[in-house]
N, C-alpha and C positions, 0 to 999 in steps of 0.2 A: 225240885225243879222238874217242871212237867216238859220234857224235851220233844215229845213227840205229838203234841196236841195241836190240831189244825195248821200243818205245814203249808207255807205258800212259796212260790217260786221265788228264788233269790232275785234281789235288786228290785222287787216291786215296790218297796218304801211307801207304801201308800198310807200305812198307819202312821208313819211318822209325820208326813205332810198334813195329815187331817187333823192330827192332836198336836197343837201348839203346846210347846214346854216339855213334850215327851222325850225321851232319850232317842237318840238317832238307831236305827236298826242295827244290829251287828251282823254285817252281811256274810262274813266269812262262816260264822255258826249258822246262819239261815241255809247258805248254800250246803252245809254238811248235813243239815237235818233234812233238806230237800233230797239229797242223795240217799239217805237212809230211807227216807218214805218210799222212794222209787223202788228200792230193793224189797221193802216189806211188803209193798202193794203186790209186787210180782209173787214173793213167798205166799202172800194171803190167797192168790188166784191159784197156786199150787195146791195149797190146803183145800181150797173150795173144790178143785178137781177131785182130789182123793175123797173128799167127803161125798161127793156127788156118785162116785164109783161105788161106795160103800152102800149107799142108799139105794142104788139100782139093784144092789145083791144079785149081779150077774153071775159072779164067781166068788169063791171063797176069798176072803182077805184077812190075813192072820197080822197080828200086832208085830211080829218080826219083819213081815213084809213092808208094812207101813214106815217102820223105823229104817230098814234098809233103804227105802225110797227117799226118806227125809234126810238120811246121813250127809250127803253133801251140803244139804241147806243148814243142817245143825253146825257142821264145821264151819261154815261160812258165817253164821251168826256168832259163833264163838270168837271168829277172828274179828268181827265187828264190835262185838263187846270188848275184847282186848284194847282195840284202836280207842273206842270211846272211854274206857277208863283211864287210860294213859293220856289221853289228848285233851279230854274235856272234864271228867268228873273228879279226877285227883288234882286239878288246877284250882289253887286258893281263889275264893271269890272275890277278894279284893285286887287281884292280878288286873293290870291294865289291858286293854282289848289287843294293844300291839303285841303284848306277850302271849297272850292267849291266841291269836291269830297264827303268830310265827310257830307256836309250840305244836298247835294242830297240825299245820300242814307238815312241819319236820316229823311229826310222829307218823304221818301216813307215809312219808318219803322213807322213813327208816324201815317201816313194817314191810313196805315193798322189797327193799334191800334183804331184810331177815328172812321173809318167806322165800324169797327166790333162792336163797343159799340152801335150801333144803333140796331143791332139784325138781324134777318134773311131777313129783307128787303134789306140789303146791301151786300148778300152773293155774287152777281156778281160783285160788285165794289171791295170787297176784294179779289175776285179770280183775278181779272183784275190787281189790285196793287200788288198782290204776284207775278204773272207772269211777271211784269214789273221791280220788284225789282229782280227777279232771273236773268233776262237779264242784269240789270244794274250793278249787283254786281260781274258779270263775270271777269272783269279787276283785281278787287280787290283780288278775288280768285286766279287769275293766277298769280299775284305777289306774293302772299303769297306762291303758290306752287313751284315757281320757287326759293324761297329763302330757303324754309324748305326741299327742296329736292335736290337742285344743289348749295345751298349756295351763290347764286347770287341775290341781291336785285336789279332787274330790273325795274326801275321806271323814265325813261327819262322825263316825264312830272312833275314830283316830285307831284304827287297826292296821294301816299300813306302817311299813318300817321306816318311811320317810315321812316326816310331817312339816307342815309349813309354820314358819314363825312369822305371824301376821304383822309384828311390829315394824318390819322393814319393808318399805313400800318398793315396787318394781323399778321405779325411776330413781333409786338411790344407789350410790356408788357401792354400797355394802350389800347389795341385793345378792351378788353373785358369791359371796363369802359366807354370809350370816343368815340366809334365808331359809335354809332347810336343815333339820336335824336328822341324823341317823341313828337308828336305834339298834344296839346290839344288846342282846340278853342272854344271861347265863343259863345253863342248863337246870340250875336249881331254882330257877325263877324268881327267888328273892331279890337278887341283885339285877340292877339295871343300870347301864352305862350309856350316856348320851355322848354321842361323838359329833361334834359340829363338821358340817361339810363345807370345809374351807376352800382349798384350790380344786383337788381332786375329788373329793366326795366318796371314793370308792374304796378307800383303804379302811373304812371303819371296822368292816366284819373280820379283819384279819388281825387286829390289834388286841392286846390284853396280856396278862400275865400267862406264863406258861402253865401254870397249874389250875387254869379255869378256862374250860372250852367255851368260847363264845359262839352263838348260833344267830342267823337270822333267816329264814326262809332259805334253805340250801340252794333250791332250784333258781333262785335269781342271782347268786353269788357271781356266776360268769359273766352276767351281763349287767350288773349293778351299776358300773360307770357308765355305761352307755345309757342305761335308763335316767340316771341323774343328769347326765350332760344333755339328752334329748329334752327332757322335761324343763329344765331351766333355759335352754336356748329357745324352746318353743314359747314359753312365757314372756321372755324377754321380747321375742320377735313380735308376739301379740301386741305388746305395748310400744313399739317402735313405729313412726310414723312412715309405714311403708305405703306404696302406691295403691290406689284404689282398685286397680286393674289386677294387682296381684292379689289382693285380698279377695275379690270376686272370684278369680280363678282358682283359689284356694279353698274357698267356700264351696264351688261346685265339686272339686275333687273330693272334699270331705263328706258330701252329700252322697257320693258314689262308692266310697271306700267302705269295706268290710271291716268290722272289728278285729282287734288282735286275737280275741277269744275265738271268733269264727274262723279267722285264718289258720289258727293252731289247731282247731278240730278238723279243718279241711286237710290239713297238712298230715295230721295223723291218721286220719282215713285213707288218703291217697298212699302213705308210706306201708299201712298194713295190707293194702291191695296190690302193691306195686309187684310183688313177686308171684301173683297168682299165675297159673298157666293153664293152658285149655287141656281137656281130657285127652286129646288125640296126641299130645305131646309128652303125657305122663310117663308112659312106658321108656321111651326113648331117654327122658331126662333122668329116670331113676337109674337105667342102666349107665349112663353117662356118669351120675354121681357115684355110683358103686365103684366104677374102675377108678375115677380121680380119688376116691377114699383110699383104695388099696396103694395107688401110687404115692399120695401124700403121706400114707400111713409109713411106708418104707423110707421117704427121704426124711421124715421128722425122726423116725427111730435111729437112722443113721446120725442125725445132729445130735441125738440125745446121748448116744453112744460116745461121742467124742467128749462130752462132759461126764463121761463114766456113769451115766444113768441108764440102767435096763429095766424099763417098765413098758411092756407092749400096751396095756391099758392106757397109760399116760399118752403115748404115741397116737392112739386112737382117737382120744378125745381132743388132742391138739388137731389132728386132722379134721375132725368133724367141724371144730370151732373155725379152722381156716377155710373150709368149704362153705360154711355158712355165710361168711363173708365174702360173697361171691366178687364184688367190685373193690376189695380191699385196696390191692396194689394199684389200680387205675386211679382211685379217688386220693389215696394217700400220697403217691408220687406226685399228683397234681397241685398238692398243696391244700386239698379239701379233706379236712378232718371228720365230714360226715360220713359214718361208714354205714351202709344199708345191711340189713339181715333179711334171709328169707323167711325165717320163723317168724310167726304171727303172734306167739306167746310173748307177752311183755315180761321179759326178765328184767333183772337189774341192769344189763349192759344195754339191752334195747331200751329201756327207760331213759337213761341218760344219752343214749344217741339220739333218741325219739326227741329229747329236748334240744339237742344240738341241731337236729335237721328241721324240725317242725315249729319251734318256738324261737330260738336265738336269731336265726336269720331274719325274720320280721322284725324283731326289735333292732338289730344290726342296720337293717335298711333304712328305718325310721331315724336312727341315729344319725346316719350318714346325710340323709335328707335334711333334718332339722339344723344340725350343726353347720352343714355346708351353707344352707340359706343364710344362717346367722352370720357367717363368716363373710359371705359375698356381701350382705347388706351393710355390715360394718366397714367393709373395704371400699364399697362403692358409693353409699350414699352417706356415710358418716366419716369418710377419709380417714380412716385408722392409719393406713400406712403414712399418709402425709403427716399425721401427728407424730408418729414415731420418728419420722424423718427430721421433723421440726426439733424434737428433742435432741438428737444427734448433731444438728447444726447449730444450735445454740449453746448447749450444755457442754458437749464435747467438742465444740469449735470446729466441726466439718465445714460449716460457712465461714471459712477463713477470711476472705475479704471483708465481710459484713462484721464479724467479731473484732477483727483487727482494728477497724475504724473506732469500735467501743473501748476496748482495753488500752490502746494506745494514747487515747485521750486521757485516760486515768494516770498512766505512766507518765506522760508530759508533765501533768500537774504535780506528780511527786517530785520529779527530778527539778521542777522549777520551785519547789518548796512552798507550794500553794495548797490552800485546802481543797479536797476532792471528796471528802466523806459527807456529802449533802445528796439527800434523795432526789431533789429536784434536778440538780447538775447531772447525777447519774441517769435518771430516767430520760432527761432530754437527750443525752449522748446515745443512749441504747434506742431511743425511738427514731433519732436521725439516722443511725447506722441501719437499722433493719428495715425502716419505712422505704428506703432507696431501691432494695432488692426484693424484699418480701414484705410488701404493704399489708397482706392480709394476717400477717403475724405481729404487726405494730401494737395492736390494741390488746394482745394476750400476754405480751412480755413486760415485766416489770422487773425493777431491783429494789431489794430491801436491805437495810443496815440493821445488824445485830450486835448485840453487845458482846465484847469478849473480857476475858481475864486481864485486868491491867498489866500483871506481871509478864504476860506474853507480848506487849507492845515493845519491850525492851529489844526483841529480835525484829528488824525492819521486814522480814518476810512474813510475818505473822500478821502484819496490819491489814492484809487483804482479807483475812478470815472474817472480817465485818460484812463482807458482800454474799447475799443470797439471791439467787435468780429464780424468778417465778414465772411459771407458764401456765395460764388458765386452759384446763382441758375439760370440754363438755361432756355431758353424759350422752351416750354409755361408754365414750372412749375412756373415761376416768376409771372404769373397771379395770383396764390394762395398765394405763399409766396413773397409778394411785399416788397420793402424796407421800408414801414411803418410797416409792419409786424416786419421786423428785428429790428427797433427801440424799439418796445414793448419788443420783446424777450431780447434786450440788457438790458433794465431796470430791469428785472426780474433776468438777468444772473448777473447784478451787486450786488442786494440784496443778492443773494445766495453766491456770493464770499465775500461779507462783513461778513455774518453769518459764512461762512466756515472759514474765517480768524480768527474771534473770537473763535471759536471752536478749531481750531487747535493750537492757542496760548495758550490756557488753557490746552488742551490735552497733549502738550508737556513740561508742567512745572513739574520739578521734584525737591524735598528737596535736593537731593544731587546735584543739579544743582546750589544751592546758593552759592556764594562765602563765604570764612571761617569767614569773618569779620560780627559779629552781633551787631554792634555798631549803636544804635540809637541816633539820637540828641534829647536832652531834655528828657531823659528817664524818664517815670512816671511809668511804669509797668516793670515786671521782663521780661527778654528776652524770655522765654519760653511761656509766656502769649501772647507776641507780636506775635510770630510765630504761635501760635494756633489761633489768630484773623486773621492772614493772610491766613491760611490754611481754616478757616471756611468761610472767604470771598470768596475765590477762589471755594470752593464747592457751595456756593450760586449762584455765577455767572455762574458756569458751568451748574447747574440746570436750570437756566433762558436760556441760549443759547441753551442746548439740547432741552428743550421744544420747543422753537422756531423752532429750525432746524427740529425736528420730525414733528412739525405742518406743515411746508411748504413742506417738502418733502414727506410725507405720505398723510395727509389729504388734501393738496391742489394739488400738481403737480401729484402724483401718481393716485389718484381717479379721478381727473379731466381729466387725460390722458386717463384712460380707457374708460371714458364716450366719450370723444373725438374720440377715435379711432372706437368705435361702431358706432358713428354717421358719421362718413367718409365712413364706408362700406355702410351705408344705404343711403347716399346722391345719389339723382337721376339725377341731373345735376351739370354743374360746378359752375352755380350761387349759387346754395344751399351749395355747398362745401365752396365756398368762405366765406360765412355767418356763417357756421359752425366754419370755421377756425377763424374768426373775433371774433366770440362769445366766443371761447375757449380762446383766447388771452385775451379778456376783462374780463373773469371770473377770469384767474389766476392773471391778473394785478390788478383786484379790491381785490381778496382774500389775495394777498400779500401785502395790504395796501399801495399800490402805488398811488391809487386816491387823487386827492387834496381835496376832502372831507375830508380824514382822515389823513391828514398829520400830525396831531398833535400826532397821535398815532406812526406814523413812526419816527416822531423826537424822541419820549421818547425811542423807541427801539434803534435808532441810539446813542442815548446818553448812553444807557447802553453798547452797543459794542464798543463805544470808550472808555467807563470806563475799558472794558475788556482789550483793548490794552494797555492802560496806566498801567493798574496794571500788566499785563504780562512782559512789558518792564521795570518796577521797580523791578520786581522779578528777572529777568535776570540780572538786574543791582547789586543787592544784598542790604542788609537792611542797608548798611552805607549810601545811597542816602535817605533814608526814614526819616520822620519826624512823629510824633506821630499824628499830626494835619492832616496830608495827609491821615493816615488810617481812621481817625474819618470822614473827609470828604467824602471818597470814600464810606464808609459805609452808610452815611448819604445820598449822593446822590443816590446809588442804592436802599434804602429802599424808598426814594421818588418816585423814577421812578417805581419801582415795585408796590408800592401801587396805583399809579395813572393808571397803566395799568390795574390792577386788577381791580379797581373800574370801569373803562371807559368799559372794555370789558363785566364785569358782567352787567352793565346796558345795553349794546348793545344786549346782549343775552335775557335778561329778556324782552326787547322790542320787540324782534323777527327781529331787523334789520339786523343782521348778524349771523344767526344760525350755519354757518359753524365756528364761532370763538368759540363755546362753549368747544371744546377740549381744545385749546389753555388757555382759562379762567380758567378752572378747573385745568390745569396743573401748571399755574402760582399762583392759590390760593393755591394749597397744598404746593408750595415752600415759599409762603408769610407766611402761618401758621407756617412752621417750624422756619421762621425768628423770 
């Protein structure tokens, strides 16, 4: 492999564009070779200078003198050779470019740390490696810049750790979840693990087994999430129907802006020169530093003695480190972790701090701008907040008057023993109810009938399980309100509908609605006492259903909804908003007792609701259809379910497992004591 033949500036890519069908240039290696070429060019100039001095023969030149003059360069070449062997030569030829680039950049990163640990003797080596790293990292920063500024991940050689899956178009709802792949590679290079960038996209580098160290370009780890979010947000923004004026303003700003790599170099230069002082102030500053050093040494020595550590040299080094960080306390107390240092030597600590102060802030600012613009566009132009409110209005019945007209039409059909499981009837009722108050949503809402297990039809409360509510969500809002989210919404909707059905059945019962005949089979008690027992059981059932209804509608849906709306307003990026929405749905799903872990509690509640529907049906049919044994059994079943729920809920509240159930437990306990 001829690595040093005819080097060209990185990023030129002219050979690739001129030769169709040729492989795209591996820009990271190009930049590395270009940096080496610059060093060896300067070394060649030094050799030429020595050669001229020897040819001139002005003074005697010995071989030892030449070697002494070349020793610093030879030491640096030894360092470069070690880095080249580890980062390039020893990598197997079949290794993917993404692994090659990551490995080379990490090798340079670790070499800086390794040589810095030696101390002042390696300052020149560290400075050389830093300049080499700065040149080699240029293609990576150019890829990042192109992505987070223009929304285009240009990586023809596939050397970047994030790669585009071209199968998913931008205007598809899966774009946000499955468009990019984050690559994590092990130290041994043979193993490669692909981690899909689902919701956050930033956790890939930290995953893996404990016995295998995963690496991915170490310097990007702290801002990897911001890069992914900014890149995806920018690409999505570029494909949205934004206003032409905004596009023209953005284009003009892009033409004037500097690249990320240029901003990074300027920030580094500014940082290294920030602590320079004028010659007139040198003596005064040296004197002040000496006095401060003596003072700090005494303070730190006292602190070390408290820990039973008597080491004067350690105290001196701590004092020097403290004084070098001149503005440490001012910056740290203000919440700014960018700690500046006066030394211009690029040590391990200053290298990391240089990235924090010179690179990460530029990426962070771009992340805030891109994601903020996307959130603003979705909320303003695509009515994201209105769609989220619509989901709560219809699925969580927050639009109570509208949905009341819909589900009471179904309940009336049930009570009248008429057929209601007809799509045409259900959709007409829904359109009429919604169209009166929310005409813009009438075309988006629809009702579907699903098939259920015939065995479940034995219980009246399960008959509503055939209902499924559908809401058409346009792109790109469907990235947040996905079909999976609508399934969770439908589970909560069904539970609310079952509770509303039981409540409606009890609320519409009237004594005057009973048929005239009060003939009980196997009468054991006077008719008035039987009627009293029926009315008393109705009151107990109403207390149970109302307690459950109030708990779900107020303590769960209303309070959780207020918290959710506040979090949506505070969301900084689309990924965070998606997580907030999923967390909100998971919370209401959990607190509505729909989780599999607490299914036994829901079964007890469903048994009571089913008992309510049977009770209401027999009330409407008249006492002629009753048996004393039926009343006894209903009272016994309700008492057992009631006692079971009170016991379970109280234990859960006492353990602290479900603190939100406390209000429901107290309400049911009050009804249980009255029973």
